[in-house]
N, C-alpha and C positions, 0 to 999 in steps of 0.2 A: 530795381525799378525801371532801371532802363531797358535790361536784358525784356520785361515781361515786356517793356514799350517795341523795342526790336521785335521778340515775334509776334506784337501782335500787327508790327505793319507786315514785316514776312505775309504771313497769312493774310491780311487784309490785301495788299496789292497780288496772289495767287487767286485769290476767292470775287477779285474786283476783276482780274483779267481775261479769265477764264468759262467765270458768271456775268455778264453787262445785261445791269438788271436797271425799270428804272425806278422814279424815289415819284408814285404820285404823291406821295404826301407831303410833303416841302417843296417849295419853290427853290426860283434861282436864286434866294439869297441862306436859301441852307445848303446849297450845294456851293456858293462862292465859301458858305464863311464854313465847309467841310474843309474845300480845296487848300484852304490859308491856311488850320488844321494842320493838315497832310501835308503841305510844306517843310508848315512850321516844326511839327514832330520830327520829321524826316532832319534838318536842321540842327533840332538840340542833339539827336541822336548821333548827327554826325559830328558835329561839335562836343559831342560826351567820349565818341570814340579816339579821337585827336587828342583830349585831357588823358584819358585808363596809356594812351600809347608815349602820350611824352613824359607821363608818370611812374610808367614800364622800366621808358629808356632812362631815366634819370633815377630809378633804384639801381640799376644798372650800371650805370657810369658811377655815379655815388657808393657800392659797396666798397669791402673793405680794403682798404689800396694797400694790405702787406700781405693779401693771398695774392700767390703767385702761380696755382694752381696749374692755369692755364699754360702757363712756360710748358710746365713740367707737357701737359700732351697735345698741345707742338710738340716740342722735341721727340717724345714719340712716336710720332706721324712720318719725323723725315728721319728715323734711326730704323725702322719699321716699311719704308719704303712706300707708304702710304699718299704722302706726299712730297712734291719735288722743291728744292727748294727754288727762290722764285729771282736770286739775283748770280743763278747759276747760267754759264754764257748757252747751253745747249737751251736753258725751260728760256728765256729769253728770245732763241733764235726761233722755236718751232711756237709760241705766243705771236712772232712780229708777220707767218706765213697763217693763224688759224681765222680761216673765212667768218667763224662763229665767233668770235673777239669782236675784228674786224666789221661785223655789219653791228654788233652790239657799242662801241664804239660808235658808228655813223660814216668810216675809211670804207 
């Protein structure tokens, strides 16, 4: 239901932004009601998206605690050289002078 609502809101935003049309059949009350419902619908959609992301995060965090396949994947990345060990001295020195990292940290 919310997916359809999201699609309709996106379509109505696109239509209303590119084709501004007056509404001669409605008065100010209709426009006020429609604006209120649009804001309410967008708020409900954002709340639904938050709820779904929390639900997905909870599912990930509460997954099988005995499944350690992620450790094997990380170890494989270190062995193949795709990822460097973050605790090595050379990695720390390279991160200390990395301008993109410093910018992201606000330093």
